[in-house]
LOMI-271551 format. One record per residue (C-alpha): residue number from 1; y, z, x. Coordinates in nm, 4 decimals, m for minus. Each point is the difference from the previous one (the first is absolute). Layout:
BEGIN
(NUM,(Y,Z,X))
...
! end
This chain:
BEGIN
(1,(m0.5149,m4.2756,3.3240))
(2,(0.1641,m0.0327,m0.2973))
(3,(m0.1738,m0.0169,m0.3732))
(4,(0.3245,m0.0966,m0.1866))
(5,(0.2479,m0.2600,0.0374))
(6,(0.3648,0.0755,0.0810))
(7,(0.3454,m0.0466,m0.2209))
(8,(0.3191,0.1484,0.0076))
(9,(m0.0418,0.1514,m0.3212))
(10,(m0.2413,0.2120,m0.1770))
(11,(m0.2527,m0.1693,m0.2356))
(12,(0.0931,m0.0273,m0.3787))
(13,(m0.1202,0.2879,m0.2415))
(14,(m0.1754,0.2897,0.0817))
(15,(m0.0365,0.0873,0.3694))
(16,(m0.1533,0.3066,m0.0343))
(17,(m0.2099,0.1906,m0.2257))
(18,(m0.1144,0.4027,0.0402))
(19,(m0.1871,0.2401,m0.1659))
(20,(0.0568,0.3642,0.1045))
(21,(m0.2105,0.2570,0.0665))
(22,(0.2430,0.2811,m0.1429))
(23,(0.3157,m0.0443,m0.1813))
(24,(0.2351,0.1366,0.2552))
(25,(m0.1360,m0.2726,0.2676))
(26,(0.0287,m0.2767,m0.2569))
(27,(0.4262,0.1132,m0.0170))
(28,(0.0131,m0.0231,0.3349))
(29,(m0.1338,m0.3333,0.0627))
(30,(0.2403,m0.0922,m0.3229))
(31,(0.2809,0.1596,0.1463))
(32,(m0.0379,m0.1993,0.3544))
(33,(m0.0568,m0.3326,m0.1487))
(34,(0.2779,0.0367,m0.2872))
(35,(0.2677,0.1702,0.2489))
(36,(m0.0781,m0.3421,0.1971))
(37,(0.1306,m0.1879,m0.2223))
(38,(m0.3392,m0.1316,m0.1787))
(39,(m0.0431,0.0381,m0.3706))
(40,(m0.2968,0.2622,m0.0492))
(41,(m0.1852,0.1491,m0.3188))
(42,(m0.2163,0.2887,0.0259))
(43,(m0.2224,0.0230,m0.3000))
(44,(m0.1668,0.3283,m0.1127))
(45,(m0.3194,m0.1376,m0.1045))
(46,(m0.1758,m0.3469,0.0344))
(47,(0.2511,m0.2342,m0.1541))
(48,(m0.0535,m0.2475,m0.2980))
(49,(0.0849,m0.3554,0.0062))
(50,(0.3192,0.0265,m0.2222))
(51,(0.1008,0.3440,0.2218))
(52,(m0.0209,m0.2544,0.3209))
(53,(0.1920,m0.2896,m0.1780))
(54,(0.3087,0.2558,m0.0342))
(55,(0.0215,0.0390,0.3514))
(56,(m0.0740,m0.3997,0.0820))
(57,(0.2650,m0.0542,0.2606))
(58,(m0.0842,0.3379,0.2017))
(59,(m0.1127,m0.0438,0.3280))
(60,(m0.2492,0.2860,0.0901))
(61,(m0.2292,0.1722,m0.2987))
(62,(m0.1264,0.3530,0.0526))
(63,(m0.2494,0.1808,m0.2203))
(64,(0.0013,0.4084,0.0815))
(65,(m0.3554,0.1705,m0.0282))
(66,(m0.1870,0.3044,0.0751))
(67,(m0.2646,m0.1423,0.2298))
(68,(0.0713,0.2443,0.2832))
(69,(m0.1352,0.2972,m0.2163))
(70,(m0.3071,m0.2176,m0.1470))
(71,(m0.3294,0.0002,0.1067))
(72,(m0.1872,m0.3131,0.1654))
(73,(m0.1818,m0.0528,m0.3574))
(74,(0.3443,m0.0203,m0.1556))
(75,(0.1291,m0.2498,0.2685))
(76,(m0.2941,m0.2252,m0.0649))
(77,(0.0573,0.0004,m0.3731))
(78,(0.3669,m0.0415,0.0025))
(79,(0.1331,m0.1690,0.3258))
(80,(m0.1992,m0.3540,m0.0095))
(81,(0.2009,m0.0711,m0.3358))
(82,(0.3552,0.1348,0.1519))
(83,(m0.0510,m0.2392,0.2992))
(84,(m0.0969,m0.2867,m0.1909))
(85,(0.3120,0.0377,m0.1979))
(86,(0.2026,0.0418,0.2808))
(87,(m0.1344,m0.2775,0.1514))
(88,(0.0249,m0.2366,m0.2831))
(89,(0.3957,0.0648,0.0509))
(90,(m0.0395,m0.2834,0.2684))
(91,(0.2093,0.2387,0.2691))
(92,(m0.1068,m0.0866,0.3420))
(93,(m0.0490,0.3719,0.0620))
(94,(m0.1927,0.2666,m0.1919))
(95,(0.0277,0.3687,0.0747))
(96,(m0.1952,0.3137,m0.0563))
(97,(0.2956,0.2342,0.0575))
(98,(m0.0929,0.2934,0.1738))
(99,(0.1345,0.3356,0.0938))
(100,(0.1882,m0.0066,0.3643))
(101,(m0.2005,0.2933,0.0850))
(102,(m0.3392,m0.2162,m0.0598))
(103,(m0.1370,0.3206,m0.1472))
(104,(m0.3223,m0.0791,m0.1419))
(105,(m0.3810,0.0584,m0.0155))
(106,(m0.3272,m0.1580,m0.0832))
(107,(m0.0263,0.1992,m0.2697))
(108,(0.3205,m0.0535,m0.1671))
(109,(0.2949,m0.2355,0.0378))
(110,(m0.2138,m0.2100,0.2655))
(111,(0.2311,m0.2661,0.1354))
(112,(m0.3007,m0.1489,0.1561))
(113,(m0.1870,m0.0310,m0.3467))
(114,(0.3559,m0.1776,m0.1135))
(115,(0.0267,m0.2324,0.2716))
(116,(m0.3509,m0.1100,m0.0831))
(117,(0.0731,m0.1181,m0.3461))
(118,(0.3333,m0.1200,0.1154))
(119,(m0.1616,m0.2572,0.2303))
(120,(m0.2414,m0.0894,m0.2362))
(121,(0.2495,m0.1022,m0.2749))
(122,(0.2648,m0.1695,0.2237))
(123,(m0.0566,m0.2828,0.2033))
(124,(0.0028,0.0612,0.3747))
(125,(m0.2174,0.0990,0.2712))
(126,(0.1772,0.2804,0.1683))
(127,(0.2339,0.3406,m0.1179))
(128,(0.2974,0.0639,0.1886))
(129,(0.0873,0.4023,m0.0418))
(130,(0.3702,0.1061,0.0897))
(131,(0.0349,0.3985,m0.0437))
(132,(0.2840,0.0235,0.2508))
(133,(0.3426,0.0490,m0.1138))
(134,(0.2888,0.1335,0.1930))
(135,(0.2274,0.0206,m0.2948))
(136,(m0.2296,0.2430,m0.1710))
(137,(m0.0764,0.1943,0.3341))
(138,(m0.3626,m0.1929,0.0307))
(139,(m0.1129,m0.1295,0.3176))
(140,(m0.3276,m0.1775,0.1148))
(141,(m0.0744,m0.0043,0.3573))
(142,(m0.2950,m0.1382,0.1326))
(143,(m0.1573,0.0491,m0.3334))
(144,(0.0593,0.3636,m0.0419))
(145,(0.2577,0.1057,m0.2881))
(146,(0.2778,0.2690,0.0953))
(147,(0.2363,0.1238,m0.2794))
(148,(0.3376,0.1966,0.0218))
(149,(0.1469,0.3190,m0.1401))
(150,(0.2778,0.2114,0.0503))
(151,(0.0687,m0.2268,0.3578))
(152,(m0.3505,0.0475,0.1059))
(153,(m0.2388,m0.2803,0.0670))
(154,(m0.3716,0.1281,m0.1103))
(155,(m0.3330,m0.2098,0.0524))
(156,(m0.1319,m0.0294,m0.3733))
(157,(m0.2760,0.2282,0.0620))
(158,(0.2133,0.2678,0.1186))
(159,(0.2858,m0.0213,m0.2440))
(160,(0.0851,0.3558,m0.1714))
(161,(m0.0646,m0.1445,m0.3424))
(162,(m0.2275,m0.2972,0.0237))
(163,(m0.2592,0.1673,0.2153))
(164,(m0.0336,0.2412,m0.3012))
(165,(0.0576,m0.2170,m0.2875))
(166,(m0.2063,0.1487,m0.2992))
(167,(m0.1864,m0.3328,m0.0804))
(168,(0.0049,m0.2195,0.2849))
(169,(0.0699,0.2206,0.3445))
(170,(0.0763,m0.2515,0.2871))
(171,(m0.2557,0.1126,0.2876))
(172,(0.0093,m0.3712,0.1793))
(173,(0.3122,m0.1365,0.1234))
(174,(m0.1753,m0.3388,0.1522))
(175,(m0.0103,m0.2012,m0.3295))
(176,(m0.2551,m0.2285,0.1512))
(177,(m0.2478,0.2906,m0.0200))
(178,(0.1475,0.1263,m0.3206))
(179,(m0.0768,m0.3384,m0.1699))
(180,(m0.3403,0.0312,0.1471))
(181,(m0.0850,0.2718,m0.2155))
(182,(0.0695,m0.1802,m0.3070))
(183,(m0.1113,m0.3731,0.0680))
(184,(m0.2079,m0.2117,0.2112))
(185,(0.2686,m0.2901,0.0700))
(186,(0.1127,0.0016,0.3730))
(187,(0.3545,0.1407,0.0734))
(188,(0.1779,m0.1390,0.3344))
(189,(0.3391,0.1338,0.1206))
(190,(0.2480,m0.2159,0.0648))
(191,(0.1897,0.2344,0.1991))
(192,(0.3756,0.0294,0.1445))
(193,(m0.1292,m0.1781,0.3591))
(194,(m0.1625,m0.3051,m0.1950))
(195,(0.3408,m0.0225,m0.1770))
(196,(0.2399,0.0689,0.2876))
(197,(m0.1795,m0.1266,0.3083))
(198,(m0.3192,m0.2141,m0.1338))
(199,(m0.1348,m0.2024,m0.2909))
(200,(0.0036,0.1415,m0.3167))
(201,(m0.1426,m0.3006,m0.1733))
(202,(m0.3133,0.0505,0.1860))
(203,(m0.0708,0.2953,m0.1070))
(204,(0.0641,m0.1047,m0.3700))
(205,(m0.2604,m0.2996,0.0701))
(206,(m0.2727,0.2813,0.1009))
(207,(0.0707,0.1391,m0.3641))
(208,(0.0145,m0.3382,m0.1313))
(209,(m0.3286,m0.0847,0.1355))
(210,(m0.1681,0.2943,m0.0797))
(211,(0.1305,0.0313,m0.3639))
(212,(0.1464,0.3406,0.0899))
(213,(0.3445,0.2450,m0.0060))
(214,(0.2576,m0.0487,0.2492))
(215,(0.2082,0.3176,0.0511))
(216,(0.3393,m0.1338,0.1500))
(217,(0.2024,0.2588,0.1901))
(218,(0.3501,0.0895,m0.1196))
(219,(0.2162,0.2173,0.2136))
(220,(0.3641,m0.1572,m0.0167))
(221,(0.1882,m0.3157,m0.1230))
(222,(m0.1710,m0.1984,0.2189))
(223,(m0.3861,0.0377,m0.0768))
(224,(0.1438,0.0055,m0.3848))
(225,(0.1112,m0.3169,0.0205))
(226,(m0.3047,m0.1102,0.2207))
(227,(m0.2148,0.1554,m0.2729))
(228,(0.1637,m0.2010,m0.2775))
(229,(m0.0256,m0.3303,0.1965))
(230,(m0.3999,0.0689,0.0658))
(231,(m0.0499,0.0600,m0.3817))
(232,(0.2665,m0.2891,m0.1081))
(233,(m0.1182,m0.2728,0.2197))
(234,(m0.4172,0.0730,m0.0098))
(235,(m0.0089,0.0245,m0.3896))
(236,(m0.2116,m0.2993,m0.0754))
(237,(0.1669,m0.0522,m0.3156))
(238,(m0.0865,0.3040,m0.1442))
(239,(m0.0792,0.3362,0.1590))
(240,(m0.0866,0.3644,m0.0977))
(241,(0.1212,0.3161,0.1932))
(242,(m0.0114,0.3755,m0.0342))
(243,(0.2794,0.1520,0.1405))
(244,(0.3400,0.2227,m0.0772))
(245,(0.3208,m0.0963,m0.0418))
(246,(m0.0166,m0.1142,0.3772))
(247,(m0.1374,m0.3374,m0.1466))
(248,(0.3099,m0.0240,m0.1880))
(249,(0.2642,0.0755,0.3234))
(250,(m0.2253,m0.2095,0.2121))
(251,(0.0358,m0.2810,m0.2219))
(252,(0.3620,0.0205,m0.0666))
(253,(0.0751,0.0644,0.3747))
(254,(m0.1705,m0.3510,0.0686))
(255,(0.1257,m0.1936,m0.3076))
(256,(0.3746,0.1035,0.1317))
(257,(m0.0695,m0.0858,0.3452))
(258,(m0.1368,m0.3292,m0.0895))
(259,(0.2635,m0.0522,m0.2216))
(260,(m0.2003,m0.0143,m0.3476))
(261,(0.2299,0.2633,m0.1732))
(262,(0.3352,0.1356,0.0493))
(263,(0.0490,0.1740,0.2997))
(264,(0.1483,0.3094,m0.1364))
(265,(m0.0958,0.1918,m0.3277))
(266,(0.2349,m0.0183,m0.3220))
(267,(0.2216,0.2661,m0.0882))
(268,(m0.1385,0.2611,m0.2748))
(269,(0.2248,0.2389,m0.1733))
(270,(m0.0118,0.3843,0.0536))
(271,(m0.1645,0.1650,m0.2850))
(272,(0.2416,0.2010,m0.2353))
(273,(0.0266,0.3624,m0.1198))
(274,(m0.2257,0.0666,m0.2826))
(275,(0.0116,0.3340,m0.2076))
(276,(m0.3438,0.0956,m0.0003))
(277,(m0.2842,m0.0612,0.2518))
(278,(m0.3800,0.1128,m0.0549))
(279,(m0.2363,0.0523,0.3173))
(280,(m0.3709,m0.0094,m0.0618))
(281,(m0.2220,0.1025,0.3161))
(282,(m0.3450,0.0080,0.0586))
(283,(0.0520,m0.0352,0.3684))
(284,(m0.1605,0.2745,0.2248))
(285,(0.2375,m0.1230,0.3132))
(286,(0.2113,0.2321,0.2013))
(287,(0.2688,m0.2926,m0.0086))
(288,(m0.0115,0.0404,m0.3886))
(289,(0.0074,0.3980,0.0137))
(290,(0.3215,m0.0155,0.2133))
(291,(0.1501,m0.2218,m0.2465))
(292,(m0.1079,0.2327,m0.3042))
(293,(0.1437,0.2946,0.1828))
(294,(0.3193,m0.1843,0.0774))
(295,(0.0554,m0.1024,m0.3526))
(296,(m0.0434,0.3242,m0.1217))
(297,(0.2642,0.1309,0.2161))
(298,(0.2362,m0.2756,m0.1113))
(299,(m0.0411,0.0976,m0.3662))
(300,(m0.3170,m0.1639,m0.1136))
(301,(m0.2541,0.2101,m0.2287))
(302,(m0.3231,m0.0345,0.1153))
(303,(m0.3077,0.0528,m0.2395))
(304,(m0.3490,0.0431,0.1179))
(305,(m0.2578,m0.1340,m0.1698))
(306,(m0.3183,0.2061,m0.0097))
(307,(m0.2375,m0.2180,0.1290))
(308,(m0.3084,0.2442,m0.1089))
(309,(0.0847,m0.0262,m0.3446))
(310,(m0.0769,m0.3942,0.0084))
(311,(m0.3726,0.0541,0.0294))
(312,(m0.0506,0.1169,m0.3664))
(313,(0.1316,m0.2568,m0.2911))
(314,(0.1257,0.2769,m0.2175))
(315,(0.1931,0.1908,0.3038))
(316,(0.1472,m0.3581,0.1277))
(317,(0.1489,m0.0880,m0.3095))
(318,(0.1601,0.3605,m0.0111))
(319,(0.0943,m0.0291,0.3567))
(320,(0.1790,m0.3529,m0.0829))
(321,(0.1722,0.1494,m0.2887))
(322,(0.1341,0.2886,0.1996))
(323,(0.1317,m0.2208,0.2953))
(324,(0.1590,m0.2046,m0.2733))
(325,(0.1903,0.2934,m0.1735))
(326,(0.0968,0.1705,0.3309))
(327,(0.1406,m0.4044,0.0940))
(328,(0.2307,0.0102,m0.2803))
(329,(0.1142,0.3321,0.0556))
(330,(0.0652,m0.0824,0.3420))
(331,(0.1899,m0.3198,m0.0947))
(332,(0.2801,0.2414,m0.1879))
(333,(0.0902,0.1316,0.3474))
(334,(m0.0935,m0.2381,0.2702))
(335,(0.0434,m0.3790,0.0677))
(336,(m0.3151,m0.0237,0.1878))
(337,(m0.3202,0.1217,m0.0770))
(338,(m0.3354,m0.0075,0.2321))
(339,(m0.3430,0.0395,m0.1489))
(340,(m0.2605,0.0615,0.2737))
(341,(m0.3785,0.0466,0.0315))
(342,(m0.0182,0.1535,0.3521))
(343,(0.2140,0.0127,0.3187))
(344,(m0.2665,0.0149,0.2694))
(345,(m0.3759,m0.0377,0.0357))
(346,(m0.0157,0.3273,0.1033))
(347,(0.1432,0.1334,m0.3598))
(348,(m0.1795,0.2568,m0.1604))
(349,(m0.0204,m0.1741,m0.3253))
(350,(m0.1283,m0.3300,0.1743))
(351,(m0.2876,0.2252,0.1629))
(352,(m0.0791,0.1569,m0.3349))
(353,(m0.0366,m0.3537,m0.1689))
(354,(m0.2234,m0.0550,0.2517))
(355,(m0.2166,0.2887,m0.0916))
(356,(0.0316,m0.0779,m0.3657))
(357,(m0.1388,m0.3524,0.0845))
(358,(m0.2604,0.0721,0.1721))
(359,(m0.1111,0.2913,m0.2634))
(360,(0.0220,m0.2167,m0.2932))
(361,(m0.1657,m0.2968,0.1949))
(362,(0.3303,m0.2223,0.0026))
(363,(0.0842,m0.2532,0.2493))
(364,(0.3080,0.1104,0.1800))
(365,(0.1126,m0.3821,m0.0799))
(366,(m0.0111,0.0660,m0.3676))
(367,(0.2133,0.3574,0.0489))
(368,(0.2743,m0.2453,0.1860))
(369,(m0.0202,m0.2537,m0.2864))
(370,(0.0677,0.2532,m0.2724))
(371,(0.2982,0.1535,0.2190))
(372,(0.1486,m0.4006,m0.0108))
(373,(m0.0760,m0.0154,m0.3644))
(374,(0.1636,0.2969,m0.0674))
(375,(0.3242,m0.0553,0.1692))
(376,(0.0089,m0.3350,m0.1556))
(377,(m0.0650,0.1294,m0.3550))
(378,(0.2962,0.2447,0.1185))
(379,(0.2219,m0.3024,0.0949))
(380,(m0.1158,m0.2023,m0.3407))
(381,(0.1611,0.3065,m0.1829))
(382,(0.3317,0.0710,0.1994))
(383,(0.1062,m0.3610,0.0702))
(384,(0.0663,m0.0975,m0.3698))
(385,(0.0829,0.3823,m0.0913))
(386,(0.3092,0.0552,0.2742))
(387,(0.0589,m0.3527,0.0263))
(388,(m0.0698,m0.0376,0.3519))
(389,(0.1135,m0.2971,0.1930))
(390,(m0.1400,0.0860,0.3582))
(391,(m0.3403,0.1374,0.0761))
(392,(m0.1556,0.0698,0.4135))
(393,(m0.4030,0.0658,0.0026))
(394,(m0.1101,0.1445,0.3280))
(395,(m0.3556,m0.0907,0.1203))
(396,(m0.1872,m0.3361,0.0326))
(397,(m0.3000,0.0787,m0.2510))
(398,(0.2441,0.2136,m0.2198))
(399,(0.2249,m0.3233,m0.0511))
(400,(m0.2861,m0.2196,m0.1309))
(401,(m0.1470,0.2655,m0.2677))
(402,(0.3611,0.0847,m0.1140))
(403,(0.1366,m0.3675,m0.0248))
(404,(m0.3271,m0.1036,m0.1389))
(405,(0.0490,0.2496,m0.3037))
(406,(0.3638,m0.1477,m0.0568))
(407,(0.0801,m0.3108,m0.2049))
(408,(0.1125,m0.1712,0.2823))
(409,(m0.1116,m0.3651,0.0780))
(410,(0.1698,m0.0979,0.3195))
(411,(0.2620,0.0793,0.2795))
(412,(0.2514,m0.1455,0.1933))
(413,(0.2044,0.1492,0.2855))
(414,(0.3508,0.0675,m0.0907))
(415,(0.1686,0.2602,0.2453))
(416,(m0.0868,0.1113,0.3689))
(417,(m0.0975,0.3615,m0.0296))
(418,(m0.2269,0.1024,0.2492))
(419,(m0.1817,m0.2288,0.2653))
(420,(m0.3263,m0.0699,m0.1579))
(421,(0.1134,0.1127,m0.3484))
(422,(0.2708,m0.2202,m0.1885))
(423,(0.1421,0.1021,m0.3321))
(424,(m0.1859,m0.2550,m0.2218))
(425,(0.1039,m0.1186,m0.3449))
(426,(m0.3038,0.0434,m0.2405))
(427,(m0.0761,m0.2773,m0.2412))
(428,(m0.1250,0.1383,m0.3540))
(429,(m0.0644,m0.0936,m0.3788))
(430,(0.1195,0.3348,m0.0415))
(431,(0.3559,0.0571,m0.0402))
(432,(0.0408,0.3727,0.1817))
(433,(m0.1952,m0.1297,0.2843))
(434,(0.1620,m0.3583,0.0412))
(435,(0.2349,m0.0147,0.3054))
(436,(m0.0992,0.3778,0.0743))
(437,(0.0477,0.0241,0.3631))
(438,(m0.2833,0.1208,0.2318))
(439,(m0.0949,0.0674,0.3585))
(440,(m0.3604,0.0578,0.1347))
(441,(m0.0106,0.1729,0.3174))
(442,(m0.3008,0.0952,0.2104))
(443,(m0.0324,0.3492,0.1110))
(444,(0.1197,m0.0790,0.3587))
(445,(0.3233,m0.2042,m0.1157))
(446,(0.3492,0.1208,0.0318))
(447,(0.2624,0.2492,0.1166))
(448,(0.0190,0.3735,m0.1113))
(449,(0.2942,m0.1008,m0.2363))
(450,(m0.1627,m0.2986,m0.1651))
(451,(m0.0699,0.1706,m0.3543))
(452,(0.3601,0.1432,m0.0402))
(453,(0.1411,m0.3868,0.1234))
(454,(m0.1927,m0.1219,m0.2899))
(455,(0.2966,0.1242,m0.2163))
(456,(0.2218,m0.2385,0.1750))
(457,(0.2324,0.3070,0.0516))
(458,(m0.0165,0.3493,0.1777))
(459,(m0.0526,0.2295,m0.2053))
(460,(m0.2858,0.0410,m0.2622))
(461,(0.1540,0.2741,m0.2033))
(462,(0.1625,m0.0764,m0.3239))
(463,(0.2924,0.2008,0.0130))
! end
């Protein structure tokens, strides 16, 4: 059964509008669409009519957000306006872009609550959910999510990092059960058997009749294209979906197979070398820790932000000033500088911060907010002072807090960097930030040499 007419071209105008629940995930979707040849812009806040008019010929519009770290009450207050704005673009597909690890909880970053608001704002009687994306080592099999790291595939509730996430540890791999804790909406699984040997449209019809969610298995190129077809052909004019960048990969696979877009991606240039790079990290992932260690060995200076001093306002200002001064000194001897909050969730400073929050009755989420804001203040000072051209930020929640501190209005994908984390061109009314190249990477993203490679050359030493 098809809910949309077929032609040999995509409809005119915007074909996809999305809100990213964190900034790194937002640039992940930006990358997939842009490098497939679809002009895409990502706004850092809800855009004005004037800002939208500047990108009137673009095929996809994104809005980067922070819902992943927010409460249901925050979602109730903010998401309806966001989804109505996106629906008003007239795009056939409206997406709540989630992390491909699907980490969320009833009390923070609730994907179920977001789906409820999205389905209320966007016409349609079902909501597809594509999370699997083999391109970024994510697979959904019979409704269970798997993620790869260091060549090993883990069920998400046994993943060495995501099962121990400091805010939203994943303790359930069956996404139907995971969503059941967050919403009363029915969730059905359209699995690989349905796609390869059965009738996947029949399962979709169940979701349509029940007004529910359909989790679409993706394990390979074939199931990915199947999933894209199911969304596109059953969109009923306009459809809302909560999905990872697996949605973008799936739609592009189907569009190419159906002849709606070019069969191959256009060429994008490699990023050129720069004289200086700044890396800011609020990630506690072992992957990011390895990248920091590798960069230090390659000649980067690594400066630690004392997170325990950020609880008190006066101490926080002094700590930011200390790091700003240390950073200026570091650039006299190093071309690459990293400022980081901690390396792992077992970091002693991290544990001390938790103790201070408990003693002073401060929510740990508030402490994390202060870390991101402090790193943002450091960037706000360093970028114009040192005429920086390239910035890398590690950590999904951290990226949002930092970028919100900076005078950046929109991003466009410019160069491939790491899968899921392109170098983006910044649009800004402030000259020092207009044209800045920025990469926002999730904690799990990238090889060990990622930060070093951001230089565009092999060494981070000045000599």
